[in-house]
N, C-alpha and C positions, 0 to 999 in steps of 0.2 A: 424409532431410530433405525436407519439401515444397519444391517449386521456388519460388524467389523471383521473382515476376513484377511488373515495374514497371507502374504505372498510367499508361500513356502516352496512353490514349484518354479521359482524364477519369474521373470517378467515377460509377458507375451509381447512379441515384437510389434504387434498391431495395437497394443494398448495405448490409450491416451495417457500422457505423463503429466502429473500435476505436482507442483512444489508448493508447500504451505510453510510459512515461517511464523514462529512465535518469538517473543522477546525473552531475554534472560533476566536475572534478578536485578532489582533496584529498589532503593528506599526500604520500605517495610516488607517488601515481597522477597522472601528468600527463594521462592519459586514463583515465577510470574504466572498469574492466572491465564494469560494467553497461551503460555507453554503447557500448562496443565491440560488445556482443552485440545491443543494441537497434537501433543506427543503420542496419544493412543492411536493415531492414524498412521504412524510411521510404517512404511513398507506394507501397506494394506491395499486391498482391491475393492472397488465398487463396480457395479454394473449399471449402465445408463441405457434406458430405452429412449429412442428418439421421440421428440415431441410430435404430436399429431399434425400440427400445422406445417411441419417440415415434410411430412409424408404426403401431404396434399398441397403443393405449392400454389400460391395465388395466381402466378403467371402460368396459365394453361398451355402456353406455347413453349414452355421450357422443355428442353430435351433431357429426359431421364433414361439413361441406359439401363440394361438389365443388371449390370455390375453395380451401378450406383444404387438402384432400388434394393438389391440384396444387401448392400452395405448399410443402407439407411434402416432396414428392418431388423437387422440382427442386434442383440444387446451388445453394447460397447463396453469393453473392459477399461477400467480407469485405475492406474497405479499411482499411489500417493507416496511422496517422499516429504519428510519434514526436516526443518532446520531451525535451530535456536540461534538467534542473533543477539549479541550483547547490546545493552542500552547505551550505545556510544555512537556519536556522529562519525568518528573515524572508522568504526567497525562497519557501519552502513556503506561508507564510501569505498572501503576496501573489499567488501563482500558482494554487494549487489551487482556491479558490472560483470563480475565473473559468472553470475547466474544466467546471464544472457549470452555468454560465449558459446561457440559451436566447436566442441561440446562444452557444456557448462563446467565451471571450475568452482570448487568449494573449499572453504577453510576446514581445518581439522575439527571435528565436532568436540565440544567440551566433554560430552559423555560418550564413551565408545559404544554404548548400547544403541546409539542412534547414528551408527556409521551410514554413510551415504551409499545406496545401491548404485550400480553403474548408471550414470546419467545418459539421457538420450542424445545421440550424436547431433541431431538437428535442433536441440533445445526443447524446453518444456512447452506443453500445449496451453497451460494455464498456470499463472503464478498468483498466489493468494496470501496476503499478509494479514496477520491478526495481532492486535495489541490491546492492552487494558486501558480503560477509561474509568470514570467515576461510577457510582451507583446508578442503575437505570437500565433501559433496554439495550439491545444490540444496536449499533450504528454502522451502517454501510456507507462508506465515504465515496464521494463522487469526484472530488478535486484535491490535487496535491499542490503545495505552494513552494515556490522557489526561494523566497526570501522571508525575513522577519523572524528568525529563530534566536530568541534571547535567553533561553534557559540553559543551565548547565546539564550535562548528561550524567549518567551514573558514575563516570570517572572524574567528575568535577570539571569537565572541559566544555568549552563553548563550540558551536559550529564555526566553520571558517569565516573570517571577515571577507565580505564581498564589496568591491568598489563598483557602485552602479554607474552607468553611463551618465555623462553630464547632460543636464537639461537646464538651459539658461533661465527659462521662465520659472521652472520649479525651484531652481537653486536660489533665485532672487527672492521668491516668496518664502522659502524656508529660512533664508538668512534674516529676513524682516521679522518672521515669527519668532526666531530664536532671540533677536535683539529685544523684542517686546517682552518675552518671557524673562530675560535677564533683568529688564527694568522693573517688572512687577515683583520679582523676587527681591531685588534690591530695595524697592520702596517699602516692602513689608518688614524690613529689618532696621533697627535703630542704628544710626550712624554714630561716629565718635562724639562724646559730650564736650561742650565748650561752655563759656560763661553764659551763653544765651540758650543753653539746653542742647539737646541732640542735634547734630548737624545732618546734612544729607547723607543718605546711605550710599555705600560704594556698590557699583554694579558688579555682580558676581559673574565670573566667566565659567559657564557650565559646559563642559565638553559634550559634543553630540554623541549619541549612542550609535556605535558602528552597526551597519547592516551586516547580518550574518545569514548564510545559506549556502547556495551552490554557485561556485565561481568558475575556475578554469575547467574547461571541458564541457561546460553546460551553458556557455554564452549564447548559443543559437536556439536554446529552448525558451518557450514562453514563461511568463511569471506564474501562470497557472496551467496545469495539465489535467485533463479530464479522462476518466476511464471510458473505454469504448463499450463497456458492458452496460446494458440497459437496466440500470439500477431500479427505476420505478417498477418495471415489469417483474424484476426479481423480488422486490418487496411484496408485490401482490401475490406472487407464487408462494413465498414463505408464509404469508398470512393464511392463504388458502390451505397450506399444509399443516396449519395448527400452531405456527410460531407467531404469536401476537406481539411479543415484546421485541419489535424491530422497526426501525425507521431509517430513512436516508438522511445524509448530512452533507453540507457544503463546506464544513470547516473541520479539518482533521486535527487541528489544535496547535500547529506550529511547534511541535516537539518531535520526538523520535518517530512517532507513528506517522506524522505528516512527512517527515524527512525521508523515511524509507519508501513511502508511497510515491512521492515525487521522483525520487531517484529511480525507482522501478519503472514508472511510467516513461521517464526520459530514456532509460536504457532500452526499453521495449521499442521505442521509436527509432533509436539509433541502430538497432539490430533487426531491421525488418527482414523477414525470411519468406521464401516462396512457400505457397501451400502445397502439401504433398498428397492430399486426399484423393484428388481426381486428376491423375497425370494426363488423361486424354483431353482435358479441358484447359483452355488458356486462362488460368486463374491469376488474379493480381496478387502482388505481395501482400502479406498480412502481418500486423504486429501481434505479439503475444498478448492475450487478454490479461489484464492486471486488475486486482481488486484489493481493497483494504476494509477490514471490519474491526470495529472496537467492541470489546466485550466488557462486562462489568466485573468487579471483584467477585469472588466465589460467593454464591448465595445472596447476591445483592442486585436483583432478586433471582438471577438464573444460576442453577448449579453448573458445575463443570460438565456434567453429562449432557445437559441441555445445550450448552454452547457447542460441544463436540457434535451433537446432532445437527445443529444449525449449520455448522461448517460443512458437514457431509452433504446436506441438502443444497447448499450453495454450489458445491462442487458438481453435484449431479445435474443441477439446472444449467450451469454454465457449460459443462461438457456436453450436455444434450444439445445445446445450440451449436456446438462445434461440428455436428453432423451436417450442417447446412453447406451445400456445395458452393 
């Protein structure tokens, strides 16, 4: 595991700034396993060496200045801030947009021991969300979903109802399907009895399940948003680093983990910022890299320390790629 070094001397103005979130208590978890793994990294520093493939670009005609080469070769300081997010749809909607403000805006931490250090004026360089899933390996998610949230959160509340745009063809097909389902349900129940036995069953009116997810303010975003981080390459790197219990996933679960992932991906796209690394070059605007990782409950099979180690290695790998001009 990379050493955990506290940022006792303040934050280097040239440091890459990383924000990692874990979730708060819910259900049987008085302390969420994701928060157990994330919180030791609060206000700590890592050092990233740039990957060798970036030091030797494939494009031999690329112009690399002395300043850029010196920047690429020196170890890069990475400062980590952590935040505990309640397992609540409303908490996600009220918290995540502020994380992408310039400068970022935070809610008051539940525990004052995790007070937020001064955030970077131009926003974080990488935002990494962690949440708990069932027993098994680590899962690094690739896609966040806009709709289809049917479960209550830790406060007993549902995600907001979202009215989808009308689709005449789909609406007709859905109406016919609902009519057939009502007929089948009715046919399976006995009707009122008469002299000649049970009569025909009444057709039951089953109200449709409302769609829930992201509505106002998210109309222009796609139903699915993907992380721009190369997850397959990251998985290979982690396995080569000795972390075997990890794989990628295309389904973040349509619960709070999926909800915060989609919200974060959407806000990153909404708040595109100019690159600051090489001001002498005309660099295109770039979105903040966003990632979500599911961890198992403690010791099922990974310990909290193993999950923390994996989080650090993900941060080092992603931030190492941020050296790319």
